[in-house]
C-alpha positions in Angstrom: -120.8 88.7 53.2 -117.2 86.8 52.8 -116.9 82.9 53.1 -114.6 79.9 51.8 -116.9 78.4 49.1 -116.9 75.0 47.4 -117.8 75.2 44.1 -116.5 72.0 43.0 -115.0 68.5 45.3 -112.0 68.1 43.5 -110.8 72.4 44.0 -110.1 73.5 47.5 -112.6 76.2 49.1 -112.1 79.6 47.7 -112.6 83.1 49.5 -115.7 84.8 47.9 -118.6 86.6 48.2 -121.4 84.7 49.4 -125.3 85.0 50.4 -125.6 85.6 53.7 -127.7 82.8 55.9 -131.2 83.5 56.7 -132.8 82.5 59.4 -135.7 80.2 58.5 -137.3 78.7 61.8 -137.8 79.2 65.5 -134.7 77.1 66.2 -131.8 79.0 64.0 -129.9 82.1 64.7 -127.3 84.0 63.0 -123.7 84.3 64.5 -120.5 85.8 64.1 -117.9 83.4 63.0 -114.7 84.1 65.8 -112.6 80.7 64.7 -113.7 77.4 62.9 -111.3 74.3 62.7 -109.6 73.1 59.8 -110.0 69.7 60.8 -109.4 66.4 58.7 -113.4 66.1 58.8 -113.7 69.4 57.0 -111.4 67.9 54.5 -113.1 64.8 53.6 -116.5 67.1 54.0 -114.5 69.3 51.0 -113.7 66.8 48.7 -117.0 64.9 49.0 -115.7 61.4 50.8 -117.4 61.7 54.3 -119.8 59.2 54.8 -122.4 62.1 56.3 -120.7 64.9 53.6 -123.9 66.4 51.5 -123.8 66.1 47.6 -124.9 70.3 47.0 -123.4 72.5 45.5 -121.6 75.1 46.4 -122.0 75.0 49.9 -119.6 76.4 53.1 -117.8 74.0 54.6 -116.8 73.6 58.8 -118.8 71.7 61.0 -117.5 73.6 64.2 -116.5 76.5 65.6 -116.9 79.8 68.0 -119.3 82.4 67.5 -120.5 85.5 69.2 -124.5 85.6 69.3 -126.7 89.0 68.5 -126.0 89.6 73.1 -122.2 89.5 72.7 -122.0 86.0 74.7 -119.6 83.7 72.9 -120.7 79.9 72.2 -119.1 76.9 70.4 -121.6 75.6 68.2 -121.6 72.2 66.2 -123.2 72.4 62.4 -124.9 69.5 60.2 -123.4 69.2 56.5 -125.6 72.2 54.9 -125.0 74.9 52.8 -124.0 76.9 55.3 -121.1 76.0 57.1 -118.6 77.9 59.6 -115.9 79.3 57.0 -117.4 82.5 57.3 -117.7 85.8 58.6 -121.4 84.7 59.5 -123.1 81.6 60.2 -126.6 80.2 61.5 -126.7 77.6 64.1 -129.6 75.4 65.9 -128.9 76.7 69.7 -129.8 73.8 70.8 -126.6 72.5 68.9 -124.0 74.6 71.2 -123.0 75.9 74.6 -122.1 78.7 76.4 -118.6 79.8 76.8 -117.4 82.4 79.7 -116.3 85.8 77.7 -112.2 85.6 78.4 -112.0 82.0 76.1 -109.8 81.8 73.4 -111.9 81.5 70.9 -108.4 80.0 68.5 -107.9 77.3 71.4 -111.4 76.1 71.2 -112.0 75.5 67.7 -108.7 73.6 67.6 -109.1 71.5 70.5 -112.8 70.2 70.5 -113.1 68.4 67.6 -110.1 66.0 67.7 -110.4 65.9 71.8 -114.2 64.7 71.5 -113.2 61.9 69.9 -111.8 60.5 72.7 -114.0 62.4 75.7 -117.0 60.9 74.0 -115.5 57.6 73.3 -114.6 56.8 76.8 -117.5 58.1 78.6 -120.4 57.7 76.1 -119.1 54.5 74.4 -117.7 52.0 77.0 -118.3 51.7 80.9 -114.6 53.3 81.3 -113.6 53.3 84.5 -110.4 55.0 86.6 -107.2 52.5 86.6 -108.3 51.0 83.4 -105.5 51.0 80.6 -106.1 52.5 77.1 -104.0 51.5 74.0 -103.8 54.7 71.5 -103.7 54.2 67.7 -102.2 56.5 65.9 -101.4 58.6 69.1 -98.9 60.8 67.2 -101.3 62.8 64.7 -103.3 65.7 66.9 -106.4 63.9 67.9 -103.8 60.9 69.3 -101.8 63.5 71.1 -105.4 64.7 72.9 -106.7 61.2 73.5 -103.4 60.4 75.1 -104.0 63.5 77.8 -107.8 63.1 77.8 -107.4 59.5 78.7 -105.1 60.1 81.8 -107.5 63.3 82.5 -110.3 60.4 82.8 -107.7 58.0 85.0 -106.4 55.8 82.7 -103.6 53.9 84.8 -101.9 53.0 81.7 -101.6 54.5 78.2 -99.9 52.9 75.7 -99.1 55.1 72.8 -98.7 53.7 69.6 -97.7 55.8 66.2 -94.6 56.5 63.9 -91.7 57.9 64.4 -89.3 57.4 67.2 -89.1 61.0 68.4 -92.9 62.4 68.0 -93.4 58.8 70.1 -91.2 60.6 72.8 -92.5 63.1 73.0 -96.0 61.6 73.8 -93.8 60.3 77.0 -94.0 64.3 78.7 -98.1 64.5 77.5 -99.0 61.0 80.4 -98.0 58.4 78.4 -96.7 55.3 80.0 -95.4 53.1 77.4 -95.0 53.2 73.5 -94.6 51.6 70.3 -93.0 52.2 67.2 -95.4 50.7 64.0 -92.4 51.5 62.0 -90.6 48.9 63.4 -90.6 45.5 61.9 -93.7 43.6 62.2 -91.7 41.1 64.9 -90.8 43.7 66.9 -94.1 45.4 67.0 -95.8 42.1 68.1 -93.4 41.8 70.9 -94.1 45.5 72.1 -97.8 44.5 72.2 -97.4 41.7 73.9 -95.0 43.0 76.7 -96.6 46.7 76.7 -100.4 46.3 75.6 -101.5 42.5 76.1 -103.8 43.9 79.6 -105.1 47.0 78.0 -109.1 47.3 78.4 -110.0 50.0 75.8 -108.1 50.6 72.2 -108.5 53.9 70.8 -108.2 53.2 67.3 -107.8 56.4 64.6 -105.9 54.5 62.2 -107.5 50.8 60.9 -106.7 49.4 57.5 -103.3 47.7 57.6 -101.8 49.2 61.2 -105.5 47.4 62.4 -104.8 44.3 60.9 -100.8 43.9 62.2 -101.9 44.8 65.9 -105.0 42.9 66.4 -103.9 39.4 66.8 -100.6 39.8 68.3 -102.7 42.2 71.2 -105.5 38.8 71.6 -103.0 36.2 71.2 -100.9 38.3 74.2 -103.8 38.1 76.5 -103.0 36.0 79.5 -106.8 36.3 80.0 -108.4 36.0 76.8 -111.8 36.5 79.3 -111.3 40.3 80.1 -113.3 42.1 78.1 -111.4 44.3 75.3 -113.2 47.3 74.2 -112.0 48.3 70.4 -113.8 51.7 69.6 -112.5 52.7 66.0 -112.8 56.2 65.4 -110.8 56.9 62.3 -109.6 55.6 59.4 -106.7 58.0 58.2 -104.5 54.5 57.2 -107.7 52.6 55.4 -111.3 52.6 55.2 -111.1 48.4 55.3 -109.7 45.8 57.2 -109.6 41.9 57.0 -110.4 40.4 60.5 -109.7 37.1 61.6 -112.7 35.2 62.8 -110.8 33.5 65.2 -109.7 37.3 66.7 -113.8 37.2 67.9 -113.5 33.4 69.0 -110.3 33.5 70.9 -111.1 36.7 73.3 -113.5 38.6 75.0 -113.2 41.3 72.4 -115.8 44.3 71.7 -115.5 46.0 68.3 -117.5 49.5 68.0 -117.2 52.8 66.8 -117.3 55.8 68.5 -118.6 59.0 65.6 -121.2 60.9 64.1 -124.4 58.9 64.2 -123.2 56.5 67.1 -123.8 58.6 69.3 -127.1 61.0 70.0 -127.1 64.4 69.2 -128.3 64.9 73.0 -125.5 62.9 74.5 -122.6 64.5 72.5 -124.1 68.0 73.6 -124.2 67.0 77.5 -120.6 65.9 77.4 -119.0 69.2 75.5 -119.5 71.1 78.7 -116.8 69.2 80.8 -114.4 69.6 78.0 -114.8 72.8 76.9 -113.9 74.1 80.2 -110.6 71.8 80.7 -109.5 73.6 77.1 -110.3 76.7 78.6 -108.4 75.7 81.5 -105.2 74.4 79.5 -105.5 71.4 81.1 -104.3 69.6 78.0 -101.2 70.6 75.1 -102.2 71.3 71.6 -100.7 72.8 68.8 -103.1 75.6 67.3 -102.3 77.8 64.1 -104.8 80.6 63.7 -104.9 81.8 59.9 -107.0 84.3 57.7 -109.6 83.0 56.2 -109.0 85.2 53.1 -106.1 82.8 52.6 -108.0 79.5 52.9 -107.1 78.4 49.4 -103.6 78.4 50.3 -103.9 77.3 53.8 -105.8 74.2 51.9 -103.3 73.1 49.9 -100.3 73.7 52.1 -98.4 70.5 52.6 -99.4 69.3 56.6 -98.0 66.0 56.6 -95.9 65.4 60.1 -97.2 68.1 61.9 -99.9 68.1 64.7 -100.4 71.6 64.2 -104.1 72.2 63.6 -105.3 75.3 61.8 -107.9 77.3 62.7 -109.5 80.0 60.1 -110.6 83.4 61.2 -113.4 85.5 59.3 -111.5 88.9 61.5 -108.2 88.9 60.2 
C-alpha cells in the first residue's frame, strides 16, 4: 500500500510503498482511511518532540482519522503512536477506540475538526466542573484550536468568552464566532495588563494553548485584578506553542484560589475521552462550528509538510483516495 513514511526525524514524511498492516489480535481491525488530519500533534510526532511519541523508525504518522470498515460503515478512530498511523491507504485500529459515524458525514470536515475540537471539549467537560453561565478566557484564540474553543465554550453555555491572541484583524473575526471581548497579546505589556483587569478579571476558566512567555505575562495581572480572589480560577494547560516552561511566582498560588491543571493525552483516560466524542462528532456533523478545512492528496505529503503555514487557521487533511 501507499503511505506517508517517516524514516528520519529531521526530514518530512515521504509518499512511498509500505507493508500493509496485519491484524495481530482480536481487538485489531483493518480500515480504509478516507481522511487524516495534519495536526500540530502529528508534526511533533514526526519530529520526535512530543512526550508520547515513539522512537521507532520507520513509521507512518497520523493519530486519528475517518475510516471505512469492511462492512462499509464509517468510523472516527484514535490511534496510539505506533508504526501504522493514519496517513496511509489502510491502517489498523482498535474498534474500542473508535466511534460510529453516519453514512452522509463529511470525512474531511470530521478529520479536520475532531482533534482541535476535542481539546476544549474535553477540558470543559472532563477536567473541570464547568457549568453554564461561567466565563472563559482563551489564550491562543487566533489558532485553529483556539477558534474552535471560542465556539465550543459558547456552545457549552459560557456566559462570557474572552479571546486572547495576536493580531487585531484575526481577533475581530472571533467576535463573529462568539467572543464577547478580545485581548491583543501583541500590544504593550501595560495595555495587556489593563485589558486583563477590565475584561477577564472575573473569569472562571482559562484554556491555555500557549504557555511560555504569554502565560507568564498573563497570570499575575489576572490574579491581581480579581476583586474576589477566593473565587476559584481553573487554569487548564492544553498546548505549549509559545514555550515548554514558565517561571511562576509562588505568590500567584498564594494570592488567589487558582487551580493549575493539564488536559491532554494521559491526563484523561481513554474511556472518558471516547465517551465524550460522539457528542462532539454530532455537532461537527451538524456544522455547528466554523472551521477551515483543506483536503490535499496524500501523495503530496512531502510538499504539504514544508509549506509555510504561519498566519493561517486552515487545517490540512490528507486524503489517500485522491
